[in-house]
Structure formats: C-alpha cells, structure tokens
N, C-alpha and C positions, 0 to 999 in steps of 0.2 A: 259601244255597238251591242246590237239587242242578244247576238249570239252571247258575245263575251259577256255580257251580264247573267245571261242563265247560266250557264255554267259557274261563276262567283257562286252565285243564289246554291247552286245543287252541293257545290262541296261545300260553304259553309253549314247547309242542311246536312250533311254525311258526316262531318266532324263533330254538331252538335246531338246527335243521335250516336253516335260510336262515345262519346265521352273523351276522346284522345286529345290533345293537340296536336295542331299541325303540324310539325317538328317526328312525327311518329308515324304519320303517314309518306314522308321520303323515308325514314329508315329506320325498317321494321328493328324490338328490341331483341337484341339477342341474350341467351342464356349461356350464364357460366355454370360449370357444373364443380361443386363441392365433392369431394370425393372420400370414402368413407378410409377411416386409416389419416386421415389427416391431422397433424400435430396443434393443439392449443395451448398455450401457458399460462397456469390462472396462480393466482394466491389464494389462501383462507380469507375470508373478510371477520370474520369473530374467534376468537380465542376458547376451543374447546377443550376439555379435562374427562381422564377417564373417572375422577371420581365423582363428576355431576352429568357425564353425556348417557346416553338412553339408546339402544337400537329403536331405530324409524326416524331419530333425532334429526329435523331438515337444516343441512349444512351450506352456506351461501360462500359462492366464492367468487374471482373478483377478474377478467381476463385484464391480460399484463399488456401485451401488444395488439393491435391491429393484423388481423390475418386479408392479406391480398390475394386475388386472382385475376392475373392477365388486366390489371391497371385499375382495380376496383377491392373495395374495400368492403370483404362480406362478413367478418367479427369484426364490430368494436371496438378500441381498447374502452375499457371499464363497463363492459357489459355484464352482466351478471350469469353467472355458470350457478347451476343448482346440485347440490351433492346430498347423502342421506351418512347414519352412523350404520353402519351394517351388523358392527359386534364391538363390545365393550367387556374389559374383563378387568375388576378394581385388584386393586394388589391384596396379595395376601399374605399369611406367612412364610415363614421357610427363607422369606427374603425375597420371594417373588414381587416383580412388577407388573403396575398394571399397565393396561393397552387398549386400545382402539383401533377399529378399523372404520375407514372411510372408501364410498363410493361416487363415481360423479354422475351425474342424471344425464343432465340435458346442459343448452347453454343458448342464448339468444342470438339469432343472426341479425344483420343489420337490417333486413326488411321486416323486422319483429317477429318472425317464427322462431321456433327452437326446434333444435334440432339436437341427437341424442349423441351424449357422451361415454364413453367406454374407459373408466381409472377406476384403478383399486388399492389401494397405501394401508399398510399396517405400521401403526405406530406406535412403538414399545419405549416403555419406561425403563430406568436404571434397576438392574439389581442390584441387592444387597446382601445377598449370599457370603460373600467372600468376608467382608463386615461383620456380618451373624458368627462366620467362625472363627475368626480373631479373637470379638469378646469369649465363645464359647472356650477357647484357649486359655485364653487369658481369666475367665469366673472358674477355670476348672485346677489350675494351678495355686489360686489361693483358696476357693471350698466350692470342690466339683458337684456338689448337689444343686449350686446354682445352676450351673450350665446350661440345662434344658431348657433352661427360661427363657433364653432368647434363641428358640427355635422359634417365640412367638413375633420375633420380628418381622416386620413387614417391608417388602418394597417400596419401590417409589412409585406416583400415581406418575400419567404420563398427562405433559399437557403440550397440546399443540398449539403453538402461538399463531395470532395472526400476523397474516405476511406468509405464512407458511408456502412456500411453492410447490405447485404437481402439475404434471404434465398430463393431459385428458388425450383421448382419441373420439375423432368423429366416429360413431358405430352405424353413421349409414350413410346414405349418398343420398344429394338433394341438388336439384337445377335452381336457380336462380336468375331473373330476367334485369338485365344490366339498367333497364329505367327506373328502377326503386331503388338503386345500388349511388353509393357516393366515389368517386371517382378516385386512386390512390392521389394522395398529395407528395409532392417531391419535397426532400429537405427535412423531413421528419420532423420534433416535436419539439414546441418554442420552449424555455425556460418558462416560464408562468402552468404551461399544461403539465410537465413533468412537478413541479410544485403540487398538482393539482393528485399526484396520485400517490403521493408520500405521506407516509404516518407522521404525527405532530409529535411523538413521544415514542421514547424506549420503554419499553419493558424488562421484566426482571424473567426468570425461568416459568415463575408458577404466572406469569403476565398480568402481573401488578403495574401498570404504569408510573414511569420516575421521569426523569430529566428530559430535559424539550430536545427535539431537533433542531439545532438553530445555525447552523453551520453546513454549505453548501460549497465542495473543491471542484473545480473541474480542469483534470489533467488526467496525464496515465498513473499508473501502481507509483513506477520510478519517480515520477515527477514529485508527487503525493508525500513518499518515503524522502526525497533528495531535499526539500523546502524543509520540513522538520527539524532533519538532520543537521542543516546549516543554521537551523537556529539555535542548536543545541537540546534540543528536546534527545530522549532514552526511547529503546521499546523497553518496556517492564517484562520481568519474565510472567511465566505463563501460572495461572492458580495451581501446581500439580503438587502430589506430595513432596518432590525434588529441592521444594524451595526449603523446606526446614531443616536442613543444615544451614544454607545460607543465613536466613533469618536468624537463628542464634547464632554465629559465626561473626555479622556483622552487625545484629541488634537493630541502635540509632541509626547504621551507619549504611542501612540498607536501599539502594537508588533505585533498584529495579524493583520493588516492591509489589507484588502482583495486584492489581484490581480486580474485584468481582465482574466475571461477565455479565454483562448487557447482551437485550437483543431487537433489534429489528429485521424486517423479512424474517422471521421463524428463527435467525442463526443469530451467534453472536460475532461481537465487532471483525473485521478482516483488519484492521491496523489498528496499534494505538499507541499514544507516546506519553509521556513525562516529562514534566520539568522542575525538579525537586528546589527547593530553596536551600541553597548553600550550608547554611546555617541552624535548619532543622526539617535535616533531610526526608525523614516521614512523618514527619505532623502534618507540615504546608508545603503542598507541590499545586502545580498545574498539573491537569491530566485532559486527553480527549479521546474518544473512540470516536472509530470512524466506520464503516460500511459502505460497500460498493454495490451500486443502484443497476436497475436492468436499462437505462435507461442511457443514450448520449447525445450530444451536439457535436454536431460535424465531424461524427465520428471519434470525438474524445470522449470516454465515460463521468459519469458525474459521481461523486462522493456524497454522503452525507454524515453527519459527525454531531457528537452530543461533549461538550465542554464545561466540568467544573474547577471551581478552585478548592481544595482541598485549605481548611486554616487550623484544624485543629484536631484532637484524638476522643471521642466520646467513648465511656464504656454504659451500655446499657444492661446492670446486673438484672433487672427481669430475663432478657435472654440470653444472658451471659454471652453475648457479645458485643466487639469491638468495632466501631465505626469512624468514620472519617466524618467530620461537623463539615460541611462547603459552607461558604460565601452564599448567600440569602439572593444578592443580586446576582443571577446568574450573566446576566448581560456585558457585567463587567469582565467577566474571562471572557466570553465569545469578542470582544471588542481587541482584549490584551493578545488574542490568538490572531489576529487579524493584522497590528499592528506590528506583533513580533516577526511573522512572516513577511511583511511587505521592508523591514528593514532587512533584512537577510537573501531574502531571493528576488531578484529581479526579471522582468518587469512582474509585478503584481496588479490585476487590476480588482477593487472591492467594488461592491454594489450592497445595500441595503435593500432587501426584499419584503414586502408584504405579505407573509402566511397564508394557504388556503383556510387553516381554521386556528387559527394563533389561540397560545396558551399566555394566559395573563399571572395569575396564580392554582399551583397545583403545590404537589407533595412529593419526593422523592421514592425509590422504590421502600427504601429505609425508613419513611415519614418524617423526611425532613423539610420544611415550608422552606418555598422559592418564588420569588417574582420575576417578569420580565417584562419588556416591549411588546414580543410577540412577535420578534422581526428576524430574518433568516439574513446572514452576514456569508452572501456569494464571494470566494476567493478562487480567482484564476491565475491556476496555476500551470498555463501551458504556455508553450517559449514560442511554436511553430504555426497554431492557429488563430488568425484575429478575432479578437471578439466580436465585431461585426456580425460573425454567424450566428450571433443569438439574434439582431433584430433582422435579418436578411432571411430568415425563417418563413415561410406562409402558413397562415394558420390554417387548418385542415376547414375541409367544405363543410356547412353545418345541415343539419339531418332537412332544414326551410329548404333548402337549393335542391337535395334531389330528391323532395317528396317521400319521405320513411318517415316511420314513426318516433313520436320521441323516443329516445337510447335507454334503458333501464342501467342506471350511473351508479349502483352501488360501491362505495369507495371500501378501502382497506384500515378502517378506523380513523379515518381523514376528515369526516364530517358532510357537508353537503359540495357536489363538485361544483353546482352553481356560482358559491363563489369565486370569484375571479382573483387569483396574484397581480401585482403590478409591481413595478420598480417604481423604489423610494431612493433618492442619490441623496437625503438629507444626513449625513455621517454624522454619528454623535462625538462629543468632545473628546480631544485623547486626553 
C-alpha cells in the first residue's frame, strides 16, 4: 500500500539521519549512576622500591574484579588504573628503613572513559634499630670504642611487590548509558580466564623472579590442608628466631626445618608443606608453597602453588650462605604431587593446562637454573561441587557485542592477556 511504503521510507531516513540502531528507537537508553566512594579492588602491576623510585613516578595497577551496577559491568576486570609515587624516603643510618607512598589517580571505565580515584598508602621498610643496638652492646663488651660505628647501620629499603593489593574509591560521580555497556554474566569466570590473571612465577622479598607457579588447587582451605596431611606431608616451622633451639637440638633430624618465604600477590605463602626423605631429612625433601587467589569457581576458592624438590645442600662461600639445591626438572615434582594426592585423597580429578604466559627455562631467586614444559597441573580436591562447573560457566560478553572500545588490559606480570589458556588432557607418564 502506498501509505505503508511512505511510512517505511520515512522511518528508514530518520534512522539513517540519527545514526542509531532501530532497537534504540523502541527502547531509549537507561543511564546508570556510578556513585562517588564506590570501592575498586586493585593490584600493583610492577614492583617498585624506595631504593629507585622517585616522586612523580607513574605507577600502573590492574582491576581485580568486575564492578557491576544493576546487571551491567561498569569497570572491567583487567582494566588499568593509574597512580603515582608522591613521597620516597631512602633508608638511612640509625637503622631507619626506607619507605614509599603511592596514591591512585584514575581508572578506566567500561565505556573507555576514565574516572578519578582516591587512595593513599605508605609502604614502610623494616627497621634495624634493634639489631643495631644489639651489635653495639656486643661491640662495647669487647672493645667499647667500636660501638659507635654501628650507628651507621642502615635500615631496609621498602620493596612493594607486583600483585600487592590496594582498595581505591571513586572520587567523583558519573552517569553511564547502558547501550554502551556489557550485561553482567552469570556464573563468574572460567578457569582459563582465571589463569590469564595469575602471575607465572614467584618472587623473593626484593622482587626477583624465581620458581614457576605450576599448580592450581580447587577446594576449601580445610580440604587442601586435609589432602596434604593425609598424604603424609607436614607443615614446616616459620623462619623466626625461635627455630634456633630446635635446630641445635635436632640438627640433621629436624623434619620441620623452615623454608624461606617466597611471594605471590605481594605476600608470602598462605600454606606450606614438606615431605622429608626418611634417611636424609634435611638434605632431601619435597616441598610446596600455596597461595589463595582472589577467584572462585562455583563458589569454591582457587589456590596457586609452586613446588620443588630439594636434592642436596649447597654452601656458597662468596655469599656466606647455605642453600638447598633443587632438581632442575621441576615438572617431576609437580607430577609427583599430583600422583601422591591422587593416591591418598579420593576422588581427585586432574587436568594439565597450558599457561597464559608459560615459562620454559629460568632461574630460581637464588640463581639455580631449572626447566619445565610450561604446563600447569589443576587438581580438584573439592568433594561437593562437580567439576562440570568449569565447562558450564558461560564466557563474558565481548567488547564487540556491546559496542565498547577495546579494553586496556594491563596484566600483573603475566604477559599478554590475548594469549588464551586451554585444557590439555595429555598426562605425562608416571
């Protein structure tokens, strides 16, 4: 009919003139309000130190979790937040430590704009004043004129490790149209998406990279502890001055000999277990360090671990230090843990995964070389939630589906986020 044809032509011309899709004419865009003071969880993207940092230095952070408002994602996981160093104090005599103060400035919204953030935190190093005083007392007991020399002792510089968590708050209120945002997805993250957000190696206190993170556990804290305990693993003592007496008394029979702390997410391990050799308790032992991540699957937490096998003791005279030498094929220890837990904790399901940023050849924090196939062993220790939840979790909507600009995807020392993780069911031989 002529009237209907004229109406259709006029409607098409109006849509072309406005540049809006037809669906927008039927349902006007709704605006969401992101209020001032909304918390945003962040992690430091790169290690900084009071020894080298300077005021005004640019500091990158990464958003840990999606921020949702009324069913829409307004700040996306992995987006970049920008901060700066506002104050630095180097370590100095009298045992006084260094410190560095960081403030947050802004974060990227899901529609590509940036919003101001408010957060301010001082990171202070360890004082050595008490150690200096003890040295002065000992020196004065031997030859008192030497005692004042120890007043020149410096405190420890403050290193803020990559992965250190900070919570910032939006410093302004902003309105966001829903047509430019992705709907929130049900079910949370998939395991490959979680692997994208994890670092590939541990570090020491100074931020030097070390052992690979080649284990992921799925289970509650109680389940992880029970699985290792049932397999005969024990919890080592903490490295404190209190261990001096057990070390002197038990010597080469000290089963709970402490391990040095290593760091992931800016903190030392949450759990640690050792399995000593019955004949060579101190020289040869299996050990694993485990950290809880910020992520869950099906409401059950994920843990990341690093395992190595001590095979001998090495004395480094030029450093006046004693280290354990490890088996350079670290995959053997990873696989051993998988088999050992499977033999004692039922049911156990395991998958070998390709890491987002695999490590093949590297050195420990003490300088020992190692090699690996770059895979991660996923171990399901949970006895209540089926493993199918991993495959059933839907992927999030892509930027292209929502009309959003590409997301700024800085990572916490894990490499390119565009590298996708995938399952590999090829188990190595026992």
